[in-house]
C-alpha positions in Angstrom: 150.8 29.3 157.6 148.9 32.6 157.6 151.4 35.2 158.9 148.5 37.3 160.0 146.3 35.0 162.1 142.8 36.5 162.4 142.5 35.8 166.2 145.5 38.2 166.8 144.0 41.1 164.9 142.8 44.1 166.9 139.6 45.8 165.7 141.6 48.5 164.1 143.9 46.1 162.3 141.0 44.0 161.1 139.3 47.1 159.6 142.5 48.3 158.0 143.1 44.8 156.4 139.6 44.2 155.3 138.3 47.6 154.3 140.0 47.7 150.9 138.3 44.4 150.0 134.8 45.9 150.5 134.9 47.2 146.9 133.2 44.1 145.4 130.5 44.2 148.2 129.9 47.9 147.6 129.6 47.3 143.9 127.0 44.6 144.4 125.0 46.8 146.7 125.1 49.6 144.2 124.1 47.4 141.3 121.1 46.2 143.3 119.9 49.8 143.7 117.3 50.6 141.0 118.4 54.3 140.9 122.1 53.4 140.9 122.8 56.2 143.4 125.6 55.5 145.9 124.1 55.6 149.4 127.1 54.5 151.5 129.2 56.9 153.6 132.9 57.6 153.7 133.7 53.9 154.5 132.1 52.7 151.3 133.1 53.5 147.7 135.6 56.4 147.4 133.1 58.0 145.0 130.2 57.9 147.5 128.6 61.4 147.8 130.2 63.4 150.5 128.4 66.3 152.3 129.6 69.8 151.6 131.1 71.7 154.5 128.6 74.5 154.3 125.6 75.5 152.2 126.5 75.0 148.6 125.3 77.2 145.8 126.2 74.7 143.1 126.2 70.9 142.9 128.2 70.5 139.8 130.6 72.3 137.3 130.7 72.5 133.5 134.0 74.0 132.4 134.1 75.3 128.8 137.8 75.5 128.2 139.0 77.6 125.2 142.5 76.2 124.6 145.1 78.6 123.3 143.9 81.8 124.9 141.0 83.9 123.5 141.6 87.6 123.3 139.8 89.4 126.1 139.9 92.8 124.3 138.2 91.2 121.3 135.5 89.3 123.2 134.2 90.6 126.6 136.5 93.5 127.7 135.5 96.6 125.7 138.2 99.2 125.4 137.2 102.3 123.5 140.6 104.0 124.1 142.2 101.0 122.4 140.3 101.9 119.3 141.2 105.6 119.6 144.9 105.0 120.2 145.4 102.1 117.8 148.8 102.3 116.2 150.3 104.3 119.0 152.9 102.9 121.5 151.7 101.6 124.8 152.0 104.6 127.2 153.4 102.5 130.0 156.0 99.8 130.5 155.3 96.3 129.2 156.1 93.3 131.6 159.8 92.5 132.1 159.1 88.9 131.0 157.2 88.5 127.7 156.5 85.4 125.6 157.6 87.4 122.5 157.9 91.0 121.4 154.9 93.0 120.3 154.5 96.4 118.7 152.0 99.2 119.1 148.4 99.2 120.3 146.0 97.5 118.0 142.2 98.0 118.0 139.7 95.2 117.9 138.5 94.2 114.4 135.0 93.6 116.0 132.5 96.1 117.2 131.1 95.9 120.8 127.6 96.8 122.0 125.8 96.6 125.3 123.5 93.6 125.9 120.8 92.8 128.4 119.4 94.9 131.2 122.8 94.9 132.8 124.3 96.7 129.7 127.3 94.3 129.5 129.5 95.2 126.5 130.1 92.1 124.3 131.9 91.8 121.0 130.0 90.9 117.8 132.0 87.7 117.9 129.5 86.4 120.5 125.9 87.5 119.5 124.2 84.5 121.0 126.1 84.5 124.3 125.8 88.3 124.4 122.0 87.9 124.3 122.3 86.1 127.6 124.3 88.8 129.3 122.0 88.9 132.3 123.0 85.3 133.1 126.8 86.1 133.0 129.1 87.0 135.8 132.2 88.3 133.9 135.5 88.4 135.7 137.5 91.0 133.8 140.8 91.0 135.7 141.8 87.4 136.0 145.6 86.9 136.1 148.1 84.1 136.2 151.9 83.9 136.2 153.1 81.9 133.1 153.5 83.2 129.6 153.7 79.8 128.0 150.8 77.4 127.2 152.1 74.4 129.1 152.7 76.3 132.4 149.5 78.3 132.0 147.3 75.3 131.4 148.8 73.5 134.4 148.3 76.5 136.5 144.7 76.9 135.5 143.8 73.2 135.8 145.9 72.2 138.8 147.0 75.3 140.6 150.7 74.6 139.9 152.6 75.4 136.7 155.5 73.1 137.4 154.7 70.4 139.9 152.5 67.3 139.4 149.3 68.2 141.3 145.7 67.0 141.1 143.4 68.8 138.7 140.4 70.9 139.6 138.0 68.1 138.6 139.9 65.5 140.7 139.8 67.7 143.8 136.0 68.2 143.3 135.6 64.5 142.9 137.7 63.8 146.0 135.7 66.4 148.0 132.2 65.6 146.9 132.1 62.2 145.2 129.6 61.4 142.5 125.8 61.6 142.6 125.6 58.5 140.3 127.5 55.4 141.1 127.2 54.2 137.5 129.3 57.1 136.2 132.6 58.8 137.1 132.6 62.0 139.1 134.9 63.7 136.6 134.7 63.6 132.8 136.8 65.5 130.3 135.5 65.7 126.7 138.0 66.1 123.8 140.9 67.3 126.0 144.1 68.5 124.5 146.9 65.9 124.5 149.6 68.6 124.5 150.6 71.4 126.9 150.6 69.1 129.9 148.3 66.5 128.4 147.0 64.1 131.0 148.4 66.2 133.8 145.6 68.6 133.2 142.9 66.1 134.2 145.1 63.9 136.4 144.5 62.7 140.0 148.2 63.0 140.7 148.6 61.7 144.3 144.9 61.6 145.0 143.3 58.1 144.8 143.3 57.0 141.2 139.5 56.8 141.0 139.4 60.6 140.9 141.3 61.0 137.6 139.2 62.4 134.8 137.6 59.9 132.5 138.6 60.9 129.0 136.1 61.0 126.1 137.9 61.5 122.8 140.9 63.7 122.3 142.8 63.5 119.0 139.8 62.2 117.1 136.6 63.9 115.7 134.1 64.4 118.4 131.4 62.4 116.7 133.8 59.4 116.9 134.8 60.1 120.5 133.8 57.5 123.2 135.1 56.1 126.4 137.9 53.6 125.8 136.9 49.9 126.2 133.3 50.8 126.9 131.9 48.0 124.7 132.2 44.7 126.7 134.0 41.7 125.2 131.8 39.4 127.4 128.3 39.4 128.6 127.5 40.8 132.1 127.3 37.5 134.0 130.7 36.5 132.8 132.2 40.0 133.6 130.6 39.8 137.1 132.2 36.4 137.7 135.6 37.7 136.6 135.3 40.7 138.9 134.2 38.4 141.8 137.2 36.2 141.1 139.6 39.2 141.2 137.9 40.5 144.4 138.6 37.1 146.0 142.3 37.3 144.9 142.5 40.8 146.3 141.2 39.6 149.7 143.8 36.9 149.8 146.5 39.4 148.9 145.3 41.6 151.8 145.5 38.7 154.2 149.1 38.1 153.2 150.5 41.6 152.6 148.2 44.1 154.2 146.5 47.2 152.6 147.6 48.0 149.0 146.1 51.3 147.9 147.2 50.9 144.3 145.5 47.5 144.0 142.4 48.9 145.7 142.3 51.8 143.2 142.7 49.3 140.3 139.8 47.2 141.6 137.6 50.2 142.1 138.2 51.3 138.5 137.3 47.8 137.3 134.0 48.0 139.2 133.2 51.5 138.0 133.9 50.4 134.4 131.5 47.5 134.8 128.8 49.8 136.1 129.4 52.4 133.4 128.4 49.9 130.7 124.8 50.1 131.9 124.5 53.9 131.5 127.2 55.6 129.6 126.4 54.3 126.1 122.9 55.8 126.2 124.3 59.2 127.2 127.0 59.1 124.5 124.5 58.1 121.8 122.3 61.1 122.5 119.2 58.9 122.7 116.0 60.8 123.4 117.2 64.2 122.2 114.6 65.7 119.8 115.2 67.6 116.6 114.4 70.9 118.4 117.2 70.3 120.9 119.6 69.3 118.2 118.9 72.4 116.2 119.1 74.6 119.3 122.7 73.4 119.9 123.6 73.5 116.2 124.1 69.8 115.6 122.5 70.3 112.2 125.2 72.8 111.1 128.7 71.5 110.1 130.4 74.6 111.6 128.9 74.2 115.0 128.2 70.4 115.1 131.4 69.3 116.9 131.3 71.7 119.8 127.5 71.4 119.9 127.9 67.7 120.6 130.4 68.4 123.4 128.0 70.9 125.1 125.0 68.5 124.7 127.1 65.7 126.2 128.1 68.0 129.1 124.5 68.7 129.9 123.6 65.0 129.7 126.4 63.8 131.9 125.7 66.7 134.4 122.0 65.9 134.7 122.9 62.3 135.4 125.0 63.2 138.4 128.6 63.8 137.2 130.2 66.5 139.4 132.7 68.0 137.0 132.5 68.0 133.2 135.1 69.8 131.1 134.8 70.4 127.3 137.7 71.7 125.3 137.8 73.8 122.2 140.7 75.3 120.3 143.1 76.4 119.1 142.7 80.1 120.1 146.4 80.9 119.7 146.4 83.6 117.0 149.9 85.1 116.8 148.8 85.9 113.2 145.5 85.8 111.3 143.6 86.9 114.4 140.7 88.4 112.4 140.2 85.2 110.3 140.7 82.6 113.0 139.1 84.2 116.1 136.1 84.8 113.8 136.0 81.2 112.8 136.5 79.8 116.3 133.9 82.0 117.9 131.4 81.0 115.2 131.9 77.4 116.2 131.2 77.9 119.9 128.8 80.8 120.2 125.5 79.0 119.4 126.3 75.8 121.4 127.3 77.7 124.5 124.2 79.8 124.4 122.1 76.7 123.8 123.7 75.0 126.8 122.8 78.0 129.1 119.2 78.0 127.6 118.8 74.3 128.0 120.1 74.2 131.6 117.8 77.1 132.5 114.8 75.3 130.9 115.5 72.1 132.8 115.9 73.8 136.1 119.6 72.9 136.3 121.3 76.3 135.8 120.8 77.5 139.4 122.9 74.7 140.8 125.2 74.1 137.9 128.3 76.4 137.7 129.3 77.1 134.1 132.8 78.4 133.6 134.2 79.8 130.3 137.7 80.9 129.5 141.2 80.0 128.4 144.6 79.7 130.0 145.3 83.4 129.4 144.3 86.3 127.2 146.1 88.1 124.4 148.0 91.3 124.2 146.3 94.6 123.3 149.5 95.3 121.3 149.9 93.8 117.9 152.2 90.9 116.9 153.1 90.9 113.2 150.4 92.3 111.0 147.3 90.7 112.4 148.1 88.8 115.7 148.3 89.1 119.4 150.7 87.4 121.8 150.1 85.4 125.0 148.9 87.6 127.9 148.6 86.1 131.5 148.7 89.5 133.2 145.0 90.3 132.7 142.3 88.3 130.9 138.6 87.6 131.1 136.6 84.5 132.2 132.9 84.3 132.9 130.6 82.2 135.1 126.9 81.5 134.9 124.5 79.8 137.2 125.7 78.0 140.3 125.0 80.8 142.7 126.9 83.6 141.0 125.3 87.0 140.3 124.1 87.2 136.7 124.5 90.5 134.8 127.6 91.4 136.7 130.9 92.7 135.4 133.5 92.2 138.2 136.9 93.9 138.2 138.5 96.1 135.6 141.6 96.4 133.6 143.4 99.6 132.5 142.3 101.7 129.5 143.9 99.2 127.1 143.3 95.9 128.9 146.9 95.3 129.9 146.9 95.1 133.7 144.2 94.8 136.4 143.3 98.0 138.1 140.6 96.7 140.4 139.0 93.4 141.4 141.9 91.3 140.3 141.3 87.6 140.5 144.3 85.4 140.6 144.0 81.8 139.4 144.2 80.6 143.1 141.3 83.0 143.9 139.3 81.5 141.0 139.9 78.0 142.4 139.0 79.0 145.9 135.8 80.6 144.7 134.7 77.6 142.6 135.2 75.3 145.7 133.3 77.8 147.9 130.3 77.8 145.5 130.3 74.0 145.8 130.3 74.3 149.6 133.9 73.4 150.1 136.5 75.4 152.1 139.6 75.5 150.0 141.8 75.6 153.0 140.2 72.5 154.5 140.1 70.3 151.3 143.6 68.7 151.8 145.4 65.5 151.1 148.5 64.4 153.0 151.3 63.4 150.7 155.1 63.3 150.9 155.1 64.6 154.4 152.7 67.5 154.1 149.1 68.5 153.4 148.4 69.7 149.8 145.4 71.6 148.5 144.3 73.0 145.1 145.1 76.5 146.1 148.5 75.7 147.5 149.1 78.3 150.2 147.1 81.1 148.7 143.7 81.9 147.4 140.9 84.3 148.5 137.2 83.6 147.8 135.7 86.3 145.7 132.6 86.9 147.7 131.4 89.8 145.7 130.2 87.6 142.8 128.0 85.4 144.9 124.3 85.6 145.2 123.0 86.1 148.7 
C-alpha cells in the first residue's frame, strides 16, 4: 500500500513531493529548445537564469588566478623609495605574525614606467598588459588575514579561511544561474589540487549543481578535458537510461518524500547529458583562426598553455557560463625571484592582453568582469638572497571591463608597499563588489544552513563604489 495516498495530499504537499521529479521534464523541454537557453523560472532547473536584484554592470566573471602570490612591488605597485632605500632596514615595525623572517628592504629587479593616458606605472614584467593600462582598474591596497597559502586561498575563494563554505563561483551560480542550459554556470580550468583543493571551487552546502566543473588540474592543459565527457552509449540509449532513472526517482519520492541529494545527482546527470552536445566543440577550439591563435600565443611554447586557458575562458564565457576561473602558478618565490617571476610573467602577459583585446573586439568586455591576482602579495623585504615572503597585509589585484572604471589606480600602500594607507579593500569588500557589479546585494544573497543564514561575505564586506562606472 502506498503510505502517501495521493487523494490525501494538500496542494503544498503535492508540490513538495513532485517538484524534485520535474528534472527530467525540464531537461526534455530544454533539449527541445533550438537555442538551448533555459527559459523556466525558479521552479524549473536550479540553473535557470535568475534576475539580478538591481541593474547589473556585468553578466559574467573571468578570474585569472595567479597561484602562489605574485609580488605587488614587482608588478603593479611602483615604489621609488623602495629602490632608493634598498638594503636598509624597514623603518617601522613588521607584523607581529609573519610566515617567516625577512631581512632589509629589497628593490625590484625590474624597471617601471607609466602607461596609457592614465599614466599607470607598470613593471616591465607586463609590457603587453601595461599597454592596456587604460582598461585596468588597479586595486593597490587589497588585504587579507592569513599568511599561509591554504588559508589565504580559501579566504579569497570562499570568504572563510577555516570553514567549509561555498566558493565565489558557486555563489554566483546560485544567485544568477546559467545563460546556457547545455553548460555549467561555473567552470574552473587547471585548478590547483593543493592548498584547499576542491574546497576552492566547491558548492559546500549549496545545492551540488553549483559546484565548479573542473577542466584539467594535474595534467598538461592541452590534455585537459571534462571527465567522462565522451559518451559510452549513443544519445537515444543515454536518454532512455535517464528516463528510467527519473521514473525510479519519482517512485522514491512517492515512498520517502523529497530527497535533495538525489535530486542534485539527477540534475547533474541531466546536465552532463546536455553538455555532450556543446562542450566538446568549445574544448576543441573549433572555428578559431590562425590570427586568433597567434594573438593569444598558442604558437609559442612558452605561452601556449596559459593561452589555451584564456581562449577557453573566452569561449565558455561567450556561450553563457557565468563564472570561469583559470589558474596559473606557482608564483611562490622565496628564492630565485628574478628568474622565476620573470619566467612566469612571460607565460601569462601575452595571453592576458590577448583576452582583453579579444573581449573588447567581440563586444563582450563591457559586461564581462575580468579579475587578476593571487592569494596575497610578497614582502618588500628580502628573504634569503633573492626572494620575498608571503604578504597578505597589502597586495594588488586588478579588474577590467564589467562596469569598472578603466585607467584607475584605487587605494595606496605606504612608501615601501607594506601596509595600506588609503583605499584599503579587504577580501570581503572585494567579494561584495564583485557581486554588486553582477547586480547582487551581498547581504541578501544567503542560504539557510545549520540553523542560520550564510553568505559569501559572512558578516562583513563593503561595496567599493569608487571603482564603478556611473
